[in-house]
VOPAGU-2260 file (C-alpha; in pm, 1 decimal, decimal comma):
REM VOPAGU-2260
SITE   aa  ch    i         X         Y         Z
SITE  MET   A    0   -1474,9    -581,2    -992,0
SITE  THR   A    1   -1378,0    -857,5    -789,2
SITE  THR   A    2   -1562,1   -1180,1    -698,6
SITE  HIS   A    3   -1592,2   -1062,9    -337,0
SITE  GLN   A    4   -1752,0    -737,5    -413,0
SITE  VAL   A    5   -2028,6    -883,5    -626,7
SITE  ALA   A    6   -2102,6   -1155,5    -362,0
SITE  ASN   A    7   -2151,3    -866,8     -93,6
SITE  LEU   A    8   -2370,9    -659,3    -344,1
SITE  LEU   A    9   -2596,2    -981,7    -419,7
SITE  ASP   A   10   -2621,9   -1042,2     -19,8
SITE  ARG   A   11   -2717,0    -678,5      31,9
SITE  ALA   A   12   -2969,1    -659,8    -261,1
SITE  THR   A   13   -3177,4    -931,3     -73,9
SITE  ARG   A   14   -3219,9    -706,1     267,0
SITE  PRO   A   15   -3504,8    -508,9     297,2
SITE  ASP   A   16   -3362,2    -177,0     332,7
SITE  PHE   A   17   -3159,7    -223,9      21,6
SITE  ASP   A   18   -3343,3      38,7    -178,7
SITE  ALA   A   19   -3286,9     286,6      90,6
SITE  TRP   A   20   -2917,3     215,4     110,0
SITE  ARG   A   21   -2871,1     241,0    -264,5
SITE  ARG   A   22   -3047,4     549,5    -256,5
SITE  ARG   A   23   -2779,7     720,7      -0,4
SITE  ILE   A   24   -2516,1     621,7    -235,4
SITE  VAL   A   25   -2657,2     758,4    -549,7
SITE  ARG   A   26   -2720,1    1079,9    -359,6
SITE  LEU   A   27   -2355,3    1128,7    -316,6
SITE  GLY   A   28   -2326,7    1156,2    -725,0
SITE  GLY   A   29   -2027,6     888,6    -734,1
SITE  CYS   A   30   -1801,1    1063,4    -472,2
SITE  THR   A   31   -1502,9     846,4    -438,8
SITE  ASN   A   32   -1426,3     881,8     -66,1
SITE  PRO   A   33   -1711,4    1009,5     115,3
SITE  VAL   A   34   -1679,2    1142,8     480,3
SITE  HIS   A   35   -1903,7     941,9     765,0
SITE  LEU   A   36   -2067,9    1166,0    1048,3
SITE  VAL   A   37   -2251,9    1025,8    1347,6
SITE  GLY   A   38   -2493,3    1236,9    1537,5
SITE  ARG   A   39   -2807,9    1399,1    1457,4
SITE  SER   A   40   -2995,7    1732,5    1334,9
SITE  VAL   A   41   -3322,9    1859,0    1456,6
SITE  LEU   A   42   -3541,8    2086,3    1251,4
SITE  VAL   A   43   -3698,2    2318,8    1490,2
SITE  ASP   A   44   -4008,9    2540,8    1488,1
SITE  THR   A   45   -3838,2    2886,2    1579,5
SITE  ALA   A   46   -4166,3    3028,5    1731,5
SITE  THR   A   47   -4270,3    2739,7    1935,6
SITE  GLY   A   48   -3930,1    2533,8    1999,9
SITE  GLU   A   49   -4131,5    2220,4    1864,7
SITE  ALA   A   50   -3897,9    1952,7    1709,4
SITE  LEU   A   51   -4052,0    1904,6    1364,5
SITE  HIS   A   52   -3819,1    1658,2    1193,6
SITE  GLU   A   53   -3501,2    1465,0    1301,6
SITE  VAL   A   54   -3194,2    1387,0    1041,8
SITE  GLY   A   55   -2935,5    1140,9    1185,8
SITE  LEU   A   56   -2976,3     789,4    1160,3
SITE  ASP   A   57   -2859,2     702,3     788,3
SITE  GLY   A   58   -2944,6     320,4     769,6
SITE  ALA   A   59   -2846,4      43,5    1010,1
SITE  ASP   A   60   -2524,9     178,0    1076,2
SITE  GLY   A   61   -2636,0     517,3    1226,2
SITE  ARG   A   62   -2399,7     712,3     988,9
SITE  LEU   A   63   -2457,3    1005,1     781,1
SITE  MET   A   64   -2232,6     985,4     433,6
SITE  THR   A   65   -2135,5    1324,1     275,6
SITE  ALA   A   66   -1929,0    1415,0     -23,7
SITE  CYS   A   67   -1562,1    1468,1      25,4
SITE  GLY   A   68   -1549,1    1813,9    -151,4
SITE  ASN   A   69   -1202,6    1753,1    -288,6
SITE  ARG   A   70   -1103,9    2000,5    -569,1
SITE  ARG   A   71    -881,4    1758,7    -736,3
SITE  ALA   A   72   -1002,2    1564,0   -1073,0
SITE  THR   A   73    -750,6    1288,5    -998,0
SITE  VAL   A   74    -869,3    1230,6    -651,6
SITE  CYS   A   75   -1261,4    1280,3    -702,9
SITE  PRO   A   76   -1391,2    1338,9   -1025,9
SITE  THR   A   77   -1747,1    1404,6    -865,4
SITE  CYS   A   78   -1650,5    1669,2    -646,6
SITE  SER   A   79   -1412,3    1828,9    -870,9
SITE  ARG   A   80   -1682,2    1885,1   -1123,1
SITE  VAL   A   81   -1890,0    2075,7    -847,2
SITE  TYR   A   82   -1573,2    2280,7    -773,7
SITE  ARG   A   83   -1516,5    2345,3   -1144,2
SITE  ALA   A   84   -1867,6    2465,4   -1173,9
SITE  ASP   A   85   -1850,2    2686,1    -888,4
SITE  THR   A   86   -1524,9    2847,6   -1004,5
SITE  TYR   A   87   -1692,3    2912,8   -1334,2
SITE  GLN   A   88   -1981,0    3104,0   -1182,9
SITE  LEU   A   89   -1718,1    3304,4    -970,8
SITE  ILE   A   90   -1506,7    3394,1   -1278,2
SITE  ARG   A   91   -1803,6    3456,0   -1515,7
SITE  ALA   A   92   -2001,4    3657,7   -1247,1
SITE  GLY   A   93   -1670,0    3896,9   -1235,9
SITE  LEU   A   94   -1701,7    3938,6   -1610,9
SITE  THR   A   95   -2062,6    3972,6   -1701,6
SITE  GLY   A   96   -2223,5    4043,7   -1358,2
SITE  GLY   A   97   -2469,2    3826,4   -1142,3
SITE  LYS   A   98   -2429,0    3693,2    -791,8
SITE  ASP   A   99   -2437,6    4006,9    -645,1
SITE  VAL   A  100   -2219,0    4176,4    -893,0
SITE  PRO   A  101   -2373,2    4442,8   -1125,5
SITE  LYS   A  102   -2401,9    4382,2   -1497,4
SITE  GLU   A  103   -2244,1    4702,5   -1573,1
SITE  VAL   A  104   -1912,4    4529,2   -1482,3
SITE  ASP   A  105   -1920,0    4381,9   -1826,0
SITE  ALA   A  106   -1808,1    4732,9   -1985,0
SITE  HIS   A  107   -1488,5    4762,1   -1739,5
SITE  PRO   A  108   -1152,9    4723,8   -1885,1
SITE  ARG   A  109   -1020,6    4369,4   -1840,2
SITE  VAL   A  110    -747,9    4138,1   -1990,8
SITE  PHE   A  111    -655,9    3786,6   -1970,9
SITE  ALA   A  112    -281,2    3765,1   -1880,0
SITE  THR   A  113     -45,2    3443,4   -1857,0
SITE  LEU   A  114     275,2    3506,0   -1655,5
SITE  THR   A  115     547,2    3236,2   -1705,8
SITE  ALA   A  116     832,7    3091,9   -1475,5
SITE  PRO   A  117    1185,0    3164,5   -1601,9
SITE  GLY   A  118    1411,6    2899,3   -1744,1
SITE  PHE   A  119    1639,7    2711,5   -1520,6
SITE  GLY   A  120    1816,6    2517,0   -1808,6
SITE  PRO   A  121    1721,8    2395,2   -2143,1
SITE  VAL   A  122    1449,5    2113,4   -2180,7
SITE  HIS   A  123    1294,5    1929,8   -2434,1
SITE  THR   A  124    1003,4    2102,5   -2584,7
SITE  ARG   A  125     758,3    2105,0   -2849,0
SITE  ARG   A  126     776,3    2384,2   -3109,1
SITE  GLU   A  127     552,9    2455,6   -3404,2
SITE  ARG   A  128     554,5    2737,4   -3675,9
SITE  GLY   A  129     263,7    2790,0   -3915,9
SITE  GLY   A  130     109,1    2450,2   -3844,4
SITE  ARG   A  131     441,9    2267,8   -3911,2
SITE  ARG   A  132     631,9    2081,9   -3626,0
SITE  LEU   A  133     965,7    2188,5   -3580,4
SITE  ALA   A  134    1297,6    2035,5   -3414,6
SITE  CYS   A  135    1301,7    2059,6   -3034,3
SITE  ARG   A  136    1651,4    2264,8   -3003,7
SITE  PRO   A  137    1876,6    2245,0   -3296,1
SITE  ARG   A  138    2238,4    2344,9   -3234,5
SITE  ARG   A  139    2581,4    2281,0   -3418,6
SITE  SER   A  140    2679,6    1905,5   -3475,1
SITE  GLY   A  141    2909,1    1780,9   -3179,5
SITE  GLU   A  142    2837,9    2090,8   -2933,8
SITE  THR   A  143    2799,3    1970,3   -2597,9
SITE  CYS   A  144    2754,7    2127,7   -2238,9
SITE  ARG   A  145    3022,6    2139,8   -1974,8
SITE  HIS   A  146    2936,1    1772,3   -1870,8
SITE  GLY   A  147    2958,2    1636,5   -2199,7
SITE  ALA   A  148    2602,4    1604,6   -2295,9
SITE  GLY   A  149    2459,1    1708,1   -2633,0
SITE  VAL   A  150    2285,0    2061,6   -2596,3
SITE  GLY   A  151    2084,8    2009,3   -2909,5
SITE  CYS   A  152    1777,1    1782,5   -2998,2
SITE  TYR   A  153    1665,9    1743,1   -3356,1
SITE  LEU   A  154    1338,2    1544,8   -3279,0
SITE  ARG   A  155     990,5    1650,8   -3324,9
SITE  HIS   A  156     844,7    1574,3   -3017,1
SITE  ALA   A  157     492,0    1457,5   -3030,2
SITE  GLU   A  158     232,6    1599,6   -2800,0
SITE  HIS   A  159     245,3    1336,2   -2546,2
SITE  ASP   A  160     627,3    1233,9   -2584,1
SITE  PRO   A  161     749,3    1135,9   -2229,4
SITE  GLN   A  162    1077,2    1364,3   -2297,2
SITE  LEU   A  163     886,3    1659,2   -2312,7
SITE  GLY   A  164     997,9    1889,2   -2002,3
SITE  GLU   A  165    1295,6    1669,3   -1917,3
SITE  PRO   A  166    1637,6    1857,3   -1912,4
SITE  LEU   A  167    1872,0    1825,0   -2208,4
SITE  CYS   A  168    2147,7    1778,8   -1906,7
SITE  ALA   A  169    1997,4    1715,1   -1552,1
SITE  ARG   A  170    2331,3    1803,7   -1423,5
SITE  CYS   A  171    2335,3    2155,7   -1562,9
SITE  TYR   A  172    1998,1    2203,6   -1470,6
SITE  ASP   A  173    1945,0    2462,2   -1170,5
SITE  TYR   A  174    1694,4    2251,5    -942,2
SITE  ALA   A  175    1767,2    2426,2    -649,6
SITE  GLY   A  176    1680,2    2759,2    -827,1
SITE  ALA   A  177    1354,0    2602,4    -975,1
SITE  VAL   A  178    1239,1    2489,7    -645,0
SITE  LEU   A  179    1299,1    2818,6    -479,7
SITE  TRP   A  180    1111,4    3002,3    -748,3
SITE  GLN   A  181     811,2    2754,4    -716,7
SITE  ALA   A  182     821,7    2813,0    -351,7
SITE  GLN   A  183     785,6    3184,6    -376,9
SITE  ALA   A  184     595,1    3212,9    -685,9
SITE  GLY   A  185     299,3    3359,3    -460,3
SITE  GLU   A  186     536,6    3630,1    -334,2
SITE  LEU   A  187     618,5    3726,2    -679,5
SITE  TRP   A  188     252,9    3737,8    -788,8
SITE  HIS   A  189     190,2    3981,2    -472,1
SITE  ARG   A  190     472,5    4174,5    -578,3
SITE  PHE   A  191     333,6    4190,3    -934,6
SITE  THR   A  192      -1,1    4319,7    -804,8
SITE  LEU   A  193     159,6    4610,0    -618,5
SITE  GLU   A  194     376,2    4693,6    -905,8
SITE  LEU   A  195      77,9    4684,1   -1173,0
SITE  ARG   A  196     -94,7    4940,5    -956,4
SITE  ARG   A  197     222,7    5171,4    -958,5
SITE  GLU   A  198     267,4    5113,3   -1309,1
SITE  LEU   A  199     -90,4    5226,1   -1411,7
SITE  ALA   A  200     -67,4    5538,7   -1182,5
SITE  ARG   A  201     283,4    5624,3   -1345,5
SITE  MET   A  202     115,7    5593,6   -1671,6
SITE  VAL   A  203    -166,8    5825,5   -1620,1
SITE  GLY   A  204      62,5    6065,0   -1387,2
SITE  LEU   A  205    -105,0    5996,2   -1061,2
SITE  SER   A  206      58,6    5936,7    -716,6
SITE  ARG   A  207     -13,7    5604,8    -570,3
SITE  THR   A  208    -265,2    5766,9    -324,4
SITE  GLY   A  209    -430,4    5930,8    -648,6
SITE  PHE   A  210    -473,2    5586,1    -792,5
SITE  VAL   A  211    -636,6    5440,1    -488,2
SITE  ASN   A  212    -893,1    5720,4    -480,6
SITE  SER   A  213    -990,2    5680,0    -839,1
SITE  ALA   A  214    -949,9    5311,3    -951,5
SITE  ARG   A  215    -932,0    4983,1    -795,9
SITE  LEU   A  216    -764,7    4661,0    -952,3
SITE  SER   A  217    -923,2    4350,6    -905,8
SITE  TYR   A  218    -837,3    3997,9   -1049,2
SITE  ALA   A  219    -880,0    3612,7   -1024,2
SITE  LYS   A  220    -623,1    3382,1   -1104,5
SITE  VAL   A  221    -525,5    3016,5   -1141,9
SITE  ALA   A  222    -180,0    2815,1   -1152,7
SITE  GLU   A  223    -129,4    2581,6   -1412,4
SITE  TYR   A  224     157,8    2334,4   -1407,4
SITE  GLN   A  225     379,4    2290,1   -1734,2
SITE  ARG   A  226     566,9    1994,0   -1823,4
SITE  ARG   A  227     891,0    2096,0   -1678,3
SITE  GLY   A  228     717,3    2101,9   -1352,2
SITE  LEU   A  229     677,0    2477,2   -1276,6
SITE  VAL   A  230     369,2    2668,3   -1273,3
SITE  HIS   A  231     247,1    2950,6   -1483,5
SITE  PHE   A  232     -26,9    3194,4   -1383,7
SITE  HIS   A  233    -332,9    3284,7   -1603,3
SITE  ALA   A  234    -539,0    3579,6   -1451,8
SITE  LEU   A  235    -825,5    3773,6   -1523,3
SITE  ILE   A  236    -731,7    4149,0   -1445,4
SITE  ARG   A  237   -1005,6    4402,7   -1434,0
SITE  LEU   A  238   -1029,8    4787,0   -1379,1
SITE  ASP   A  239   -1322,7    4930,8   -1149,2
SITE  GLY   A  240   -1399,8    5250,3    -982,4
SITE  PRO   A  241   -1232,6    5334,1    -632,4
SITE  GLU   A  242   -1554,1    5128,0    -468,9
SITE  GLY   A  243   -1513,5    4814,8    -673,2
SITE  PRO   A  244   -1733,7    4665,1    -941,6
SITE  GLU   A  245   -2033,1    4882,7    -840,2
SITE  MET   A  246   -1844,6    5205,3    -984,2
SITE  GLY   A  247   -1744,9    5275,3   -1317,4
SITE  PRO   A  248   -1378,5    5311,5   -1388,4
SITE  PRO   A  249   -1244,6    5648,5   -1462,8
SITE  VAL   A  250   -1211,3    5785,4   -1811,1
SITE  TRP   A  251    -828,0    5708,8   -1832,5
SITE  ALA   A  252    -888,7    5352,1   -1752,2
SITE  THR   A  253    -897,3    5171,1   -2083,7
SITE  THR   A  254    -827,6    4795,3   -2192,5
SITE  ASP   A  255    -533,2    4931,9   -2406,3
SITE  LEU   A  256    -389,3    5087,2   -2090,4
SITE  LEU   A  257    -430,0    4767,8   -1874,8
SITE  SER   A  258    -275,9    4568,2   -2165,3
SITE  ALA   A  259      33,6    4792,0   -2194,3
SITE  ALA   A  260      94,7    4801,3   -1787,2
SITE  VAL   A  261      95,7    4428,5   -1730,5
SITE  PRO   A  262     429,6    4348,4   -1937,4
SITE  GLN   A  263     602,7    4652,6   -1761,2
SITE  ALA   A  264     498,3    4556,9   -1427,1
SITE  VAL   A  265     606,6    4193,1   -1473,8
SITE  GLU   A  266     963,2    4303,8   -1601,7
SITE  ARG   A  267    1011,7    4509,5   -1271,6
SITE  VAL   A  268     908,2    4261,4   -1013,0
SITE  ARG   A  269    1220,2    4076,0    -836,7
SITE  VAL   A  270    1239,3    3868,3    -486,4
SITE  LEU   A  271    1536,7    3761,8    -335,9
SITE  ALA   A  272    1498,4    3397,1    -279,9
SITE  VAL   A  273    1523,7    3262,8      82,3
SITE  GLY   A  274    1864,4    3117,1     185,6
SITE  SER   A  275    2042,6    3272,5    -107,0
SITE  ASP   A  276    2346,6    3284,9     123,9
SITE  VAL   A  277    2351,2    2871,2     108,3
SITE  VAL   A  278    2284,6    2783,0    -242,9
SITE  GLY   A  279    2391,8    3103,2    -396,4
SITE  ARG   A  280    2243,2    3445,8    -477,6
SITE  ARG   A  281    1921,1    3392,5    -662,5
SITE  LEU   A  282    1703,0    3698,9    -762,4
SITE  LEU   A  283    1387,5    3549,3    -854,6
SITE  ARG   A  284    1149,7    3716,7   -1145,7
SITE  PHE   A  285     900,6    3600,4   -1400,4
SITE  GLY   A  286     985,8    3457,7   -1720,5
SITE  PRO   A  287    1023,1    3685,2   -2016,5
SITE  GLN   A  288     713,3    3532,0   -2213,6
SITE  VAL   A  289     407,0    3745,9   -2100,3
SITE  ASP   A  290      71,0    3724,1   -2299,2
SITE  VAL   A  291    -189,4    3954,4   -2248,7
SITE  GLN   A  292    -521,3    3985,1   -2457,4
SITE  PRO   A  293    -826,5    4166,5   -2414,6
SITE  VAL   A  294   -1146,2    4018,6   -2274,4
SITE  THR   A  295   -1476,5    4109,9   -2442,6
SITE  SER   A  296   -1842,2    4027,8   -2395,8
SITE  ALA   A  297   -1893,8    3944,2   -2760,4
SITE  ASP   A  298   -1699,4    3689,8   -2974,7
SITE  ILE   A  299   -1507,5    3960,7   -3169,0
SITE  ARG   A  300   -1154,8    4052,9   -3140,5
SITE  GLY   A  301   -1035,1    3927,0   -2789,1
SITE  LEU   A  302   -1120,1    3635,9   -2578,0
SITE  SER   A  303   -1491,3    3598,0   -2486,5
SITE  SER   A  304   -1605,9    3607,4   -2104,9
SITE  ALA   A  305   -1736,5    3255,8   -2132,4
SITE  ALA   A  306   -1419,7    3123,3   -2290,2
SITE  VAL   A  307   -1192,6    3272,9   -2008,8
SITE  ALA   A  308   -1424,5    3179,8   -1739,5
SITE  ALA   A  309   -1413,2    2800,3   -1878,5
SITE  TYR   A  310   -1025,2    2801,8   -1924,2
SITE  ILE   A  311    -954,2    2935,6   -1572,5
SITE  ALA   A  312   -1195,4    2689,9   -1404,5
SITE  LYS   A  313   -1061,0    2371,1   -1579,6
SITE  TYR   A  314    -730,3    2435,4   -1422,0
SITE  ALA   A  315    -889,0    2496,6   -1090,0
SITE  THR   A  316    -914,9    2123,9   -1048,6
SITE  LYS   A  317    -564,9    2026,0   -1142,8
SITE  GLY   A  318    -246,0    2000,0    -963,4
SITE  ALA   A  319     108,9    1891,5    -973,9
SITE  GLU   A  320      -9,1    1550,7   -1082,7
SITE  SER   A  321     -65,8    1714,2   -1444,6
SITE  ALA   A  322     325,1    1746,1   -1435,3
SITE  GLY   A  323     378,0    1378,7   -1353,6
SITE  ALA   A  324     393,8    1453,9    -977,1
SITE  VAL   A  325     176,8    1278,9    -714,8
SITE  ASP   A  326    -154,2    1406,0    -564,4
SITE  ARG   A  327     -76,1    1316,0    -211,3
SITE  ARG   A  328     167,2    1432,9      83,5
SITE  ILE   A  329     526,5    1290,9     116,3
SITE  TYR   A  330     617,5    1200,1     474,9
SITE  ARG   A  331     939,0     986,0     464,0
SITE  SER   A  332    1230,7     991,6     253,3
SITE  ALA   A  333    1203,3     648,4     236,5
SITE  ASP   A  334     888,8     703,9      22,8
SITE  LEU   A  335    1103,5     881,6    -268,2
SITE  ALA   A  336    1241,1     581,0    -386,5
SITE  GLU   A  337     865,1     431,9    -441,3
SITE  LEU   A  338     704,3     724,2    -603,2
SITE  PRO   A  339     572,0     641,8    -968,6
SITE  VAL   A  340     724,9     956,8   -1140,9
SITE  ARG   A  341     975,1    1025,8   -1387,3
SITE  ASP   A  342    1344,0    1133,6   -1346,6
SITE  HIS   A  343    1293,5    1511,3   -1363,7
SITE  THR   A  344    1002,4    1519,3   -1129,0
SITE  LEU   A  345    1171,7    1294,3    -870,3
SITE  ARG   A  346    1490,0    1523,7    -878,0
SITE  MET   A  347    1253,3    1811,8    -803,3
SITE  ILE   A  348    1097,3    1649,6    -524,1
SITE  GLY   A  349    1426,2    1533,5    -393,7
SITE  THR   A  350    1545,7    1908,5    -409,3
SITE  CYS   A  351    1262,6    2001,4    -216,4
SITE  TRP   A  352    1347,4    1753,7      49,0
SITE  TRP   A  353    1710,9    1809,3      64,2
SITE  LEU   A  354    1649,8    2200,6      97,3
SITE  GLY   A  355    1371,8    2136,6     339,1
SITE  GLY   A  356    1601,1    1959,5     581,0
SITE  LEU   A  357    1833,3    2298,3     614,2
SITE  GLU   A  358    1759,6    2559,1     873,4
SITE  PRO   A  359    1759,3    2854,4     631,6
SITE  PHE   A  360    1479,5    2715,2     411,5
SITE  GLU   A  361    1247,4    2635,1     697,8
SITE  PRO   A  362    1006,2    2932,0     634,4
SITE  LEU   A  363     935,8    2760,4     298,3
SITE  ARG   A  364     814,1    2419,5     444,2
SITE  LEU   A  365     952,3    2255,0     138,7
SITE  ARG   A  366     917,0    1897,7     261,9
SITE  ARG   A  367     541,2    1970,8     343,9
SITE  TRP   A  368     504,2    2067,2     -19,2
SITE  ALA   A  369     743,2    1845,5    -178,8
SITE  HIS   A  370     443,1    1650,0    -375,6
SITE  MET   A  371     371,2    2008,7    -510,4
SITE  LEU   A  372     735,2    2034,0    -634,6
SITE  GLY   A  373     773,7    2325,9    -399,0
SITE  TYR   A  374     451,6    2519,3    -497,2
SITE  ARG   A  375     287,2    2617,2    -158,0
SITE  GLY   A  376      11,8    2866,9    -294,7
SITE  HIS   A  377    -349,4    2831,8    -365,7
SITE  PHE   A  378    -438,9    2709,1    -712,6
SITE  SER   A  379    -711,0    2962,5    -758,0
SITE  THR   A  380    -725,8    3294,5    -587,1
SITE  LYS   A  381    -915,8    3637,4    -616,3
SITE  SER   A  382    -910,1    3982,4    -485,6
SITE  ARG   A  383   -1167,5    4057,4    -235,5
SITE  ARG   A  384   -1382,3    4297,0    -461,8
SITE  TYR   A  385   -1362,7    4079,3    -776,6
SITE  SER   A  386   -1677,5    3880,7    -732,6
SITE  THR   A  387   -1873,7    3641,9    -512,8
SITE  THR   A  388   -1687,7    3360,9    -304,4
SITE  LEU   A  389   -1699,3    3000,6    -337,0
SITE  THR   A  390   -1842,1    3005,4      16,6
SITE  ALA   A  391   -2137,4    3196,9     -84,8
SITE  LEU   A  392   -2216,1    2984,3    -376,7
SITE  ARG   A  393   -2187,3    2680,5    -158,7
SITE  ASP   A  394   -2426,8    2844,5     101,9
SITE  ALA   A  395   -2670,2    2934,9    -167,3
SITE  ARG   A  396   -2665,3    2572,2    -268,0
SITE  THR   A  397   -2717,6    2437,8      88,1
SITE  LYS   A  398   -3004,0    2689,9     154,9
SITE  HIS   A  399   -3171,7    2595,4    -182,3
SITE  ARG   A  400   -3146,9    2203,4     -85,7
SITE  ALA   A  401   -3275,7    2300,5     256,9
SITE  GLU   A  402   -3564,8    2489,1     114,6
SITE  GLU   A  403   -3650,8    2181,0     -90,5
SITE  HIS   A  404   -3654,9    1967,8     188,0
SITE  ARG   A  405   -3889,8    2195,4     375,2
SITE  GLN   A  406   -4132,0    2181,6     108,3
SITE  ARG   A  407   -4135,6    1800,2      76,7
SITE  LEU   A  408   -4203,7    1811,5     460,0
SITE  GLY   A  409   -4490,1    2065,0     403,8
SITE  LEU   A  410   -4321,0    2325,7     618,8
SITE  THR   A  411   -4284,7    2641,1     386,7
SITE  ASP   A  412   -4540,4    2829,9     603,4
SITE  ARG   A  413   -4353,8    2786,4     919,8
SITE  SER   A  414   -3998,9    2954,6    1031,3
SITE  THR   A  415   -3756,0    2685,9    1108,0
SITE  ALA   A  416   -3422,4    2620,3    1208,8
SITE  LEU   A  417   -3158,7    2327,8    1189,6
SITE  VAL   A  418   -2988,5    2256,3    1502,0
SITE  GLY   A  419   -2742,7    1960,5    1497,3
SITE  ASP   A  420   -2414,1    1810,4    1631,5
SITE  TRP   A  421   -2215,4    1600,5    1410,7
SITE  ARG   A  422   -1872,8    1432,5    1454,6
SITE  TYR   A  423   -1642,9    1258,9    1221,5
SITE  ALA   A  424   -1649,4     865,4    1201,3
SITE  GLY   A  425   -1443,1     769,8     915,7
SITE  ARG   A  426   -1460,0     778,3     517,1
SITE  GLY   A  427   -1479,6     559,4     222,1
SITE  TYR   A  428   -1710,6     275,8     105,2
SITE  SER   A  429   -1769,6     -83,7     182,7
SITE  ALA   A  430   -1684,7    -307,2    -100,5
SITE  GLU   A  431   -2039,4    -349,3    -222,7
SITE  ALA   A  432   -2093,1      32,0    -208,5
SITE  ALA   A  433   -1794,0     109,8    -410,9
SITE  LEU   A  434   -1971,3     -83,0    -701,7
SITE  ILE   A  435   -2268,0     136,1    -695,8
SITE  ALA   A  436   -2078,9     460,2    -663,1
SITE  ALA   A  437   -1849,8     354,3    -981,6
SITE  SER   A  438   -2183,3     285,9   -1165,0
SITE  VAL   A  439   -2281,8     632,3   -1066,6
SITE  ARG   A  440   -1973,5     779,6   -1202,4
SITE  GLU   A  441   -1977,0     569,9   -1502,2
SITE  GLY   A  442   -2356,7     690,8   -1572,6
SITE  ARG   A  443   -2246,9    1064,9   -1555,4
SITE  GLY   A  444   -1954,4    1053,1   -1770,5
SITE  GLY   A  445   -1690,3     858,8   -1628,2
SITE  HIS   A  446   -1354,3     982,1   -1439,4
SITE  GLY   A  447   -1262,7    1213,1   -1712,1
SITE  ALA   A  448   -1572,6    1414,7   -1718,4
């Protein structure tokens, strides 16, 4: 808070429109970077064409402010909370029903699977066994890599040790391989979903066509960055009847079958890296650590539906910044030297920039995704028939608010339509408005909520 901000706020408080001005800011819930629109909307009686109510002039400046809608918690804590809540509802609906998904889906086989990235060189890690913290990477005394660096680490790293994720030897670490894996992780996931269908069909003696005619595989997944800067995928995978969640799965479809098929499918997935003739042949695959747990509706063996939905929703609002990267795009190579990131992250970004400037890697658009350490997929995705969509949830919220507005105007007995024309006119707050928005965020739990 600056003296200039306080002075502006005190001046604004003396104006007759102060209460209305403050309400417009509070209505945004503390959004950090609202969008300004200019234009107008008219609520029209669809039977007579009569204009019943006009929305447009939002104060003396004639602008309407609306929330930015950014999903990243580091960019806008307020809007990310809404995104996380919507994701939770989407995931939960695919587990227990609701939002046009039948409640019988609760009895369908489903597992929570974690697919990891492979290793590209030893990094500092935190190991525990039986509640006891172990040394990072013990090796024989004096053992070194080909660059003369020690290949062991006897430290017992704390949870937030800045060394975690850093390579033991940066010259040994395969940064090109790590970036290429990251850039094609989405393709690996796609291949995995295809291979999982084939594996399930093989295990029950069906052809691919036979599997499609008797069952459908649905999923929802989220990407989470590890400290070493690579993503792994958390996925909720479900088996339905051939028409989707409205139909029960065939008798052979069980949770045990699905649990056994996932690791087998992961083992078979391979993708040849783009540009392998330039930086050396690399056959991309998932890491050997695959975790598969059954999902139940009750708090018995396996994970509960609520726990899975909450876990996936939490990571839907995070990005590469959770691994020490930045939450904004990088436009110039000169910007690399000024990035507030650790050495390992900077090398990942620099490798993206280097490879992105070479013609064979143009399809990967690595410079466009350098701030994401090469990962260019969506953070949360789902198959078409898993459950409802984020768009449907947003539309339902918009319709609910519109109905509340109609009730306030006393127009519930008339058929109406909203007709409007809006244009972008900037974004952000004035100095005094930023103070009001900050107080709203503080009242709702602060930035970390």
